[in-house]
DSSP file (Angstrom, degrees, kcal/mol; ACC not computed):
  #  RESIDUE AA STRUCTURE BP1 BP2  ACC     N-H-->O    O-->H-N    N-H-->O    O-->H-N    TCO  KAPPA ALPHA  PHI   PSI    X-CA   Y-CA   Z-CA
    1    1 A M     >        0   0    0      0, 0.0     4,-2.2     0, 0.0     3,-0.4   0.000 360.0 360.0 360.0 -43.5    5.5    9.1   -0.5
    2    2 A I  H  >  +     0   0    0      1,-0.3     4,-2.5     2,-0.2    37,-0.3   0.880 360.0  54.8 -61.4 -41.2    3.7    7.0   -3.0
    3    3 A G  H  > S+     0   0    0      2,-0.2     4,-2.6     1,-0.2    -1,-0.3   0.877 106.9  51.8 -56.7 -38.0    6.2    8.0   -5.8
    4    4 A K  H  > S+     0   0    0     -3,-0.4     4,-3.3     2,-0.2     5,-0.2   0.941 112.2  45.5 -71.3 -42.4    9.0    6.8   -3.6
    5    5 A I  H  X S+     0   0    0     -4,-2.2     4,-2.5     1,-0.2    -2,-0.2   0.931 113.3  49.5 -60.2 -43.5    7.3    3.4   -3.0
    6    6 A R  H  X S+     0   0    0     -4,-2.5     4,-2.2     2,-0.2    -1,-0.2   0.893 112.9  48.0 -62.0 -43.3    6.5    3.0   -6.7
    7    7 A S  H  X S+     0   0    0     -4,-2.6     4,-2.4     2,-0.2    -1,-0.2   0.919 110.8  48.9 -71.9 -42.0   10.1    3.8   -7.6
    8    8 A K  H  X S+     0   0    0     -4,-3.3     4,-1.9     1,-0.2    -2,-0.2   0.960 112.0  50.0 -62.2 -46.6   11.6    1.4   -5.1
    9    9 A L  H  X S+     0   0    0     -4,-2.5     4,-0.8    -5,-0.2    -2,-0.2   0.912 111.4  49.5 -60.8 -40.4    9.3   -1.5   -6.3
   10   10 A L  H >< S+     0   0    0     -4,-2.2     3,-0.7     1,-0.2    -1,-0.2   0.912 111.9  46.8 -66.1 -39.5   10.2   -0.8   -9.8
   11   11 A S  H 3< S+     0   0    0     -4,-2.4    -1,-0.2     1,-0.2    -2,-0.2   0.795 105.9  59.1 -68.5 -27.0   13.9   -0.8   -9.1
   12   12 A L  H 3< S+     0   0    0     -4,-1.9     2,-0.4    -5,-0.2    -1,-0.2   0.656  80.6 104.0 -77.3 -17.9   13.7   -3.9   -7.1
   13   13 A Q    <<  -     0   0    0     -4,-0.8     5,-0.0    -3,-0.7    -3,-0.0  -0.530  65.6-144.5 -76.1 130.1   12.3   -6.0  -10.0
   14   14 A S    >>  -     0   0    0     -2,-0.4     4,-0.9     1,-0.1     3,-0.7  -0.524  25.0-107.9 -83.3 159.8   15.0   -8.1  -11.5
   15   15 A P  T 34 S+     0   0    0      0, 0.0     3,-0.2     0, 0.0    -1,-0.1   0.750 121.7  54.7 -48.8 -30.3   15.1   -8.8  -15.2
   16   16 A H  T 34 S+     0   0    0      1,-0.2    -3,-0.0     3,-0.0     0, 0.0   0.847 106.7  55.6 -77.3 -33.9   14.0  -12.4  -14.7
   17   17 A A  T <4 S+     0   0    0     -3,-0.7    -1,-0.2     2,-0.1     2,-0.2   0.675  81.1 104.4 -70.0 -18.1   10.8  -11.0  -12.7
   18   18 A V     <  -     0   0    0     -4,-0.9     2,-0.2    -3,-0.2     0, 0.0  -0.447  68.8-135.5 -75.4 131.0    9.6   -8.7  -15.4
   19   19 A R        -     0   0    0     -2,-0.2     2,-0.3     2,-0.1    -1,-0.1  -0.494  18.9-109.5 -83.4 154.2    6.5  -10.1  -17.1
   20   20 A E  S    S+     0   0    0     -2,-0.2    -1,-0.1     2,-0.0     0, 0.0  -0.675  82.1  16.1 -82.8 140.2    6.1  -10.0  -20.8
   21   21 A G  S    S-     0   0    0     -2,-0.3     2,-0.1     2,-0.0    -2,-0.1  -0.305 103.4 -35.9  86.1-174.3    3.6   -7.7  -22.1
   22   22 A P        -     0   0    0      0, 0.0     2,-0.3     0, 0.0    -2,-0.0  -0.444  56.4-112.3 -81.4 153.3    1.8   -4.7  -20.5
   23   23 A D        -     0   0    0      9,-0.5     9,-2.7    -2,-0.1     2,-0.5  -0.657  32.4-148.5 -78.3 141.0    0.8   -4.5  -17.0
   24   24 A I  B     -A   31   0A   0     -2,-0.3     7,-0.2     7,-0.2    30,-0.1  -0.953  14.9-119.4-119.1 132.0   -3.0   -4.4  -16.6
   25   25 A C     >  -     0   0    0      5,-2.6     4,-2.2    -2,-0.5     5,-0.2  -0.450  13.5-151.3 -63.6 119.1   -4.8   -2.6  -13.9
   26   26 A P  T  4 S+     0   0    0      0, 0.0    -1,-0.2     0, 0.0    57,-0.1   0.655  93.9  52.3 -68.8 -10.1   -6.8   -5.1  -11.7
   27   27 A I  T  4 S+     0   0    0      3,-0.1    28,-0.1    55,-0.0    65,-0.0   0.930 127.8  11.9 -83.1 -62.9   -9.3   -2.4  -11.0
   28   28 A C  T  4 S-     0   0    0      2,-0.2     3,-0.1    68,-0.0    27,-0.0   0.558  91.5-129.6-102.4  -7.4  -10.3   -1.0  -14.4
   29   29 A D     <  +     0   0    0     -4,-2.2     2,-0.3     1,-0.2    -5,-0.0   0.832  65.8 127.1  65.7  31.9   -8.7   -3.8  -16.6
   30   30 A R  S    S-     0   0    0     -5,-0.2    -5,-2.6    71,-0.1    -1,-0.2  -0.834  70.2 -90.2-118.0 156.3   -6.9   -1.3  -18.8
   31   31 A E  B     -A   24   0A   0     -2,-0.3    -7,-0.2    -7,-0.2    -1,-0.0  -0.392  39.1-131.2 -62.9 138.0   -3.2   -1.2  -19.7
   32   32 A I        -     0   0    0     -9,-2.7    -9,-0.5    -2,-0.1     5,-0.1  -0.824  12.1-139.5 -97.3 117.0   -1.1    0.8  -17.3
   33   33 A P    >   -     0   0    0      0, 0.0     3,-1.4     0, 0.0     4,-0.4  -0.370  25.0-117.5 -59.8 149.0    1.4    3.3  -18.8
   34   34 A K  G >  S+     0   0    0      1,-0.3     3,-1.5     2,-0.2    -2,-0.0   0.930 116.8  56.6 -61.8 -44.1    4.8    3.4  -16.9
   35   35 A S  G 3  S+     0   0    0      1,-0.2    -1,-0.3     3,-0.0    -3,-0.0   0.637 111.2  43.1 -64.4 -13.3    4.1    7.1  -16.0
   36   36 A Q  G <  S+     0   0    0     -3,-1.4    21,-1.3    21,-0.0     2,-0.6   0.252  84.4 122.7-118.5  11.0    0.7    6.1  -14.3
   37   37 A K  E <   +B   56   0B   0     -3,-1.5     2,-0.4    -4,-0.4    19,-0.2  -0.624  33.6 172.0 -78.7 121.2    1.9    3.0  -12.5
   38   38 A D  E     -B   55   0B   0     17,-2.7    17,-3.2    -2,-0.6     2,-0.5  -0.983  29.2-128.6-128.5 143.0    1.4    3.0   -8.7
   39   39 A A  E     -B   54   0B   0     -2,-0.4     2,-0.5   -37,-0.3    15,-0.2  -0.785  23.3-162.2 -85.4 125.3    2.0    0.3   -6.1
   40   40 A H  E     -B   53   0B   0     13,-3.1    13,-1.6    -2,-0.5     2,-0.7  -0.903  15.6-135.0-109.6 124.3   -0.9   -0.2   -3.9
   41   41 A H  E     -B   52   0B   0     -2,-0.5    11,-0.2    11,-0.2     8,-0.1  -0.726  10.1-151.2 -80.5 111.3   -0.6   -2.1   -0.6
   42   42 A L  S    S+     0   0    0      9,-1.9    -1,-0.2    -2,-0.7    10,-0.1   0.878  96.4  29.7 -49.7 -43.5   -3.6   -4.5   -0.4
   43   43 A I  S    S-     0   0    0      8,-0.5    -1,-0.2    -3,-0.1    30,-0.1  -0.990 110.5-107.4-111.0 124.2   -3.5   -4.2    3.3
   44   44 A P    > > -     0   0    0      0, 0.0     5,-2.1     0, 0.0     3,-1.8  -0.157  22.2-123.3 -58.2 145.9   -2.1   -0.6    4.3
   45   45 A K  G > 5S+     0   0    0      1,-0.3     3,-1.8     3,-0.2    -3,-0.0   0.827 112.1  63.7 -58.7 -33.0    1.4   -0.7    5.7
   46   46 A S  G 3 5S+     0   0    0      1,-0.3    -1,-0.3     2,-0.1    23,-0.0   0.720 104.6  48.0 -64.9 -16.3    0.1    1.0    8.9
   47   47 A K  G < 5S-     0   0    0     -3,-1.8    -1,-0.3     2,-0.1    -2,-0.2   0.199 132.4 -90.9-108.5  13.0   -2.1   -2.1    9.4
   48   48 A G  T < 5S+     0   0    0     -3,-1.8    -3,-0.2     1,-0.3     2,-0.2   0.534  73.8 154.2  98.2   2.5    0.9   -4.5    8.8
   49   49 A G      < +     0   0    0     -5,-2.1    -1,-0.3     1,-0.1    -2,-0.1  -0.488  18.4 164.5 -83.2 146.0    0.4   -5.1    5.1
   50   50 A K        +     0   0    0     -2,-0.2     2,-0.2     2,-0.0    -1,-0.1   0.596  45.8  97.5-120.3 -33.9    3.3   -6.0    2.8
   51   51 A T        -     0   0    0    -10,-0.1    -9,-1.9    -7,-0.1    -8,-0.5  -0.420  51.4-171.7 -68.0 128.6    1.7   -7.2   -0.4
   52   52 A T  E     -B   41   0B   0    -11,-0.2     2,-0.3    -2,-0.2   -11,-0.2  -0.826  13.2-166.1-122.7 167.4    1.4   -4.7   -3.3
   53   53 A E  E     -B   40   0B   0    -13,-1.6   -13,-3.1    -2,-0.3     2,-0.4  -0.990  27.9-117.4-142.9 142.1   -0.3   -4.6   -6.7
   54   54 A F  E     +B   39   0B   0     -2,-0.3     2,-0.3   -15,-0.2   -15,-0.2  -0.694  42.1 169.1 -86.0 135.8    0.4   -2.2   -9.5
   55   55 A L  E     -B   38   0B   0    -17,-3.2   -17,-2.7    -2,-0.4     2,-0.1  -0.869  43.6 -83.7-132.7 168.5   -2.6   -0.1  -10.3
   56   56 A H  E  >  -B   37   0B   0     -2,-0.3     4,-2.4   -19,-0.2   -19,-0.2  -0.499  43.8-122.4 -61.0 145.6   -3.4    3.1  -12.5
   57   57 A R  H  > S+     0   0    0    -21,-1.3     4,-2.5     1,-0.2     5,-0.2   0.894 112.1  52.2 -58.9 -40.7   -2.5    6.1  -10.4
   58   58 A I  H  > S+     0   0    0     45,-0.3     4,-2.5     1,-0.2    -1,-0.2   0.930 110.3  46.1 -67.0 -42.8   -6.0    7.4  -10.8
   59   59 A C  H  > S+     0   0    0      1,-0.2     4,-1.8     2,-0.2    -1,-0.2   0.901 112.2  52.3 -65.5 -42.6   -7.6    4.1   -9.7
   60   60 A H  H  X S+     0   0    0     -4,-2.4     4,-1.5     2,-0.2    -1,-0.2   0.913 112.8  45.1 -58.2 -43.5   -5.1    4.0   -6.7
   61   61 A K  H  X S+     0   0    0     -4,-2.5     4,-1.0     1,-0.2    -2,-0.2   0.906 109.4  55.5 -64.9 -42.5   -6.2    7.6   -5.7
   62   62 A Q  H  X S+     0   0    0     -4,-2.5     4,-1.0     1,-0.2    -1,-0.2   0.864 106.1  50.8 -57.2 -37.3   -9.8    6.8   -6.1
   63   63 A I  H  X S+     0   0    0     -4,-1.8     4,-1.9     1,-0.3     3,-0.3   0.885 114.1  44.7 -71.3 -33.7   -9.5    3.7   -3.6
   64   64 A H  H  < S+     0   0    0     -4,-1.5    -1,-0.3     1,-0.2    -2,-0.2   0.561 109.6  55.1 -89.0  -9.6   -7.9    6.0   -1.0
   65   65 A A  H  < S+     0   0    0     -4,-1.0    45,-3.0    -3,-0.2    48,-0.3   0.718 116.9  36.9 -90.0 -20.7  -10.4    8.8   -1.5
   66   66 A L  H  < S+     0   0    0     -4,-1.0     2,-0.3    -3,-0.3    -2,-0.2   0.789 115.2  47.1 -97.7 -40.3  -13.4    6.3   -0.8
   67   67 A F  S  < S-     0   0    0     -4,-1.9     2,-0.1    -5,-0.2    -1,-0.1  -0.836  70.3-128.0-125.9 145.4  -12.1    4.1    2.0
   68   68 A T     >  -     0   0    0     -2,-0.3     4,-2.6     1,-0.1     5,-0.2  -0.453  35.8-107.1 -80.1 160.6  -10.3    4.4    5.2
   69   69 A E  H  > S+     0   0    0      1,-0.2     4,-2.6     2,-0.2     5,-0.2   0.896 121.8  51.6 -50.6 -39.9   -7.1    2.5    6.0
   70   70 A T  H  > S+     0   0    0      2,-0.2     4,-2.3     1,-0.2     5,-0.4   0.897 108.0  50.1 -65.2 -37.4   -9.2    0.3    8.4
   71   71 A E  H  >>S+     0   0    0      1,-0.2     5,-2.4     2,-0.2     4,-2.0   0.903 112.6  47.9 -65.0 -40.5  -11.8   -0.5    5.8
   72   72 A L  H  <5S+     0   0    0     -4,-2.6    -2,-0.2     3,-0.2    -1,-0.2   0.928 114.2  46.4 -65.2 -40.7   -9.1   -1.4    3.3
   73   73 A A  H  <5S+     0   0    0     -4,-2.6    -2,-0.2    -5,-0.2    -1,-0.2   0.909 125.9  28.4 -66.4 -43.0   -7.3   -3.7    5.8
   74   74 A V  H  <5S+     0   0    0     -4,-2.3    -3,-0.2    -5,-0.2    -2,-0.2   0.879 136.8   8.8 -88.7 -46.0  -10.5   -5.4    7.0
   75   75 A T  T  <5S+     0   0    0     -4,-2.0     2,-0.4    -5,-0.4    -3,-0.2   0.849 124.4  43.7-109.8 -47.1  -13.0   -5.5    4.2
   76   76 A F      < +     0   0    0     -5,-2.4    -1,-0.1     1,-0.1    -2,-0.1  -0.387  63.0 131.0-105.2  54.2  -11.5   -4.3    0.9
   77   77 A N        +     0   0    0     -2,-0.4     2,-0.3    -4,-0.1    -1,-0.1   0.067  62.9  50.7 -96.9  22.1   -8.1   -5.9    0.7
   78   78 A N  S >> S-     0   0    0     -3,-0.1     4,-2.5     1,-0.1     3,-0.7  -0.977  80.5-117.0-157.2 150.3   -8.3   -7.4   -2.9
   79   79 A A  H 3> S+     0   0    0     -2,-0.3     4,-2.0     1,-0.3     5,-0.1   0.746 110.1  56.8 -58.9 -28.1   -9.2   -6.0   -6.2
   80   80 A A  H 3> S+     0   0    0      2,-0.2     4,-0.9     1,-0.2    -1,-0.3   0.900 109.7  44.4 -72.2 -38.9  -12.1   -8.1   -6.8
   81   81 A I  H X> S+     0   0    0     -3,-0.7     3,-0.9     2,-0.2     4,-0.6   0.924 112.3  52.3 -72.9 -42.4  -13.8   -6.9   -3.7
   82   82 A L  H >< S+     0   0    0     -4,-2.5     3,-1.4     1,-0.2     6,-0.2   0.918 105.9  55.9 -53.6 -45.2  -12.9   -3.3   -4.3
   83   83 A K  H 3< S+     0   0    0     -4,-2.0    -1,-0.2     1,-0.3    -2,-0.2   0.718 101.3  58.0 -59.9 -25.9  -14.4   -3.7   -7.8
   84   84 A E  H << S+     0   0    0     -3,-0.9    -1,-0.3    -4,-0.9    -2,-0.2   0.635  79.1 107.0 -77.6 -19.8  -17.9   -4.9   -6.3
   85   85 A H  S XX S-     0   0    0     -3,-1.4     4,-2.0    -4,-0.6     3,-0.7  -0.469  75.7-129.5 -76.7 139.1  -18.4   -1.8   -4.3
   86   86 A P  H 3> S+     0   0    0      0, 0.0     4,-2.2     0, 0.0     5,-0.2   0.885 105.9  48.1 -56.3 -50.7  -21.1    0.5   -5.8
   87   87 A E  H 3> S+     0   0    0      1,-0.2     4,-1.5     2,-0.2     5,-0.1   0.823 111.5  49.2 -60.9 -31.2  -19.0    3.7   -5.7
   88   88 A M  H <> S+     0   0    0     -3,-0.7     4,-3.1    -6,-0.2    -1,-0.2   0.802 108.6  54.1 -72.3 -35.1  -16.1    1.9   -7.3
   89   89 A Q  H  X>S+     0   0    0     -4,-2.0     4,-2.3     2,-0.2     5,-0.9   0.898 107.2  51.9 -71.9 -36.9  -18.5    0.5  -10.0
   90   90 A K  H  X5S+     0   0    0     -4,-2.2     4,-0.6     3,-0.2     5,-0.4   0.891 113.4  44.3 -56.3 -46.3  -19.6    4.1  -10.7
   91   91 A F  H  X>S+     0   0    0     -4,-1.5     5,-2.9    -5,-0.2     4,-0.8   0.949 120.7  39.1 -61.7 -53.2  -16.0    5.1  -11.1
   92   92 A I  H  <>S+     0   0    0     -4,-3.1     5,-1.5     3,-0.2    -2,-0.2   0.971 129.7  23.2 -71.6 -54.2  -15.0    2.1  -13.2
   93   93 A I  H  <5S+     0   0    0     -4,-2.3    -3,-0.2    -5,-0.2    -1,-0.1   0.882 128.2  43.0 -77.4 -39.2  -18.0    1.6  -15.5
   94   94 A G  H  <<S+     0   0    0     -5,-0.9    -3,-0.2    -4,-0.6    -1,-0.2   0.684 132.1   2.8 -87.4 -20.5  -19.5    4.9  -15.5
   95   95 A W  T ><5S+     0   0    0     -4,-0.8     3,-1.8    -5,-0.4     4,-0.4   0.626 119.2  48.3-129.0 -73.0  -16.4    7.2  -15.9
   96   96 A I  G > <S+     0   0    0     -5,-2.9     3,-1.4     1,-0.3    -4,-0.2   0.769  98.5  68.4 -65.5 -29.1  -12.8    5.8  -16.2
   97   97 A K  G 3 <S+     0   0    0     -5,-1.5    -1,-0.3    -6,-0.3    -4,-0.1   0.761  98.8  54.1 -60.4 -21.6  -13.6    3.3  -19.0
   98   98 A S  G <  S+     0   0    0     -3,-1.8    -1,-0.3     2,-0.1    -2,-0.2   0.642  95.7  80.6 -82.0 -15.4  -14.2    6.2  -21.3
   99   99 A K  S <  S-     0   0    0     -3,-1.4     2,-0.1    -4,-0.4    -4,-0.0  -0.512  89.4 -96.3-101.1 156.7  -10.8    7.9  -20.7
  100  100 A P    >   -     0   0    0      0, 0.0     3,-2.5     0, 0.0    -1,-0.1  -0.364  39.8-106.6 -72.9 155.6   -7.4    7.0  -22.4
  101  101 A N  T 3  S+     0   0    0      1,-0.3   -71,-0.1    -4,-0.1    -2,-0.1   0.841 120.1  52.9 -54.6 -32.2   -5.1    4.8  -20.3
  102  102 A S  T 3  S+     0   0    0    -70,-0.1    -1,-0.3   -46,-0.1     2,-0.1   0.330  80.1 127.4 -86.0  12.2   -2.9    7.7  -19.6
  103  103 A F    <   +     0   0    0     -3,-2.5     2,-0.3    -7,-0.1   -45,-0.3  -0.391  32.0 174.6 -73.1 145.8   -5.6    9.9  -18.3
  104  104 A Y        +     0   0    0     -2,-0.1     2,-0.3   -47,-0.1    -2,-0.0  -0.977   8.4 164.7-152.3 130.6   -5.1   11.5  -14.8
  105  105 A E        -     0   0    0     -2,-0.3    -2,-0.0     0, 0.0     0, 0.0  -0.979  45.7 -91.3-150.9 149.4   -7.0   14.0  -12.9
  106  106 A K        -     0   0    0     -2,-0.3     2,-0.4     1,-0.1   -48,-0.0  -0.247  41.2-139.1 -59.4 140.3   -6.8   14.9   -9.2
  107  107 A T        -     0   0    0      0, 0.0     2,-0.3     0, 0.0    -1,-0.1  -0.855   9.0-139.8-106.6 138.5   -9.1   12.9   -7.1
  108  108 A R        -     0   0    0     -2,-0.4     3,-0.1     1,-0.1   -43,-0.0  -0.707  25.3-105.2 -92.4 142.8  -11.2   14.4   -4.2
  109  109 A K        -     0   0    0     -2,-0.3   -43,-0.2     1,-0.1   -44,-0.1  -0.286  42.5 -98.3 -61.5 149.1  -11.8   12.8   -0.9
  110  110 A S     >  -     0   0    0    -45,-3.0     4,-1.4     1,-0.1     3,-0.3  -0.437  25.2-126.4 -61.7 142.8  -15.3   11.3   -0.2
  111  111 A V  H  > S+     0   0    0      1,-0.2     4,-1.2     2,-0.2    -1,-0.1   0.778 112.9  59.2 -58.9 -26.7  -17.6   13.5    1.8
  112  112 A R  H  4 S+     0   0    0      1,-0.2     4,-0.3     2,-0.2    -1,-0.2   0.890 107.6  45.1 -68.6 -37.3  -18.0   10.6    4.2
  113  113 A L  H >4 S+     0   0    0    -48,-0.3     3,-0.7    -3,-0.3    -2,-0.2   0.769 108.1  58.4 -76.3 -26.4  -14.2   10.6    4.8
  114  114 A K  H 3< S+     0   0    0     -4,-1.4    -1,-0.2     1,-0.2    -2,-0.2   0.841 100.0  55.6 -65.9 -34.6  -14.1   14.3    5.2
  115  115 A S  T 3<        0   0    0     -4,-1.2    -1,-0.2     1,-0.2    -2,-0.2   0.537 360.0 360.0 -84.2  -6.5  -16.5   14.3    7.9
  116  116 A N    <         0   0    0     -3,-0.7    -1,-0.2    -4,-0.3    -2,-0.1   0.340 360.0 360.0 -80.0 360.0  -14.4   11.8   10.0
């Protein structure tokens, strides 16, 4: 489903709306290759969200592995707040910064989310 959302958003961009230069992930501050570009609803659609941001696919998966949709809607509904969370800091600074921009690895759900 995420692929459908990403494809739809990319196809809706008019030539006038396309920015010059590369897209930068607001989570890890690295360039996003086209093959790794995912649209993230800042507030989940199930909670009434409409606004999206482009993220690295691995950053997007990490967000959904750590937080519930309610947490995303209420507390973590922008990139700056997400980046401040300690688990995201470990992911961003301690791990993903050392990987190439096109790196992708399957993300596992948080133990905290598995128990709910």
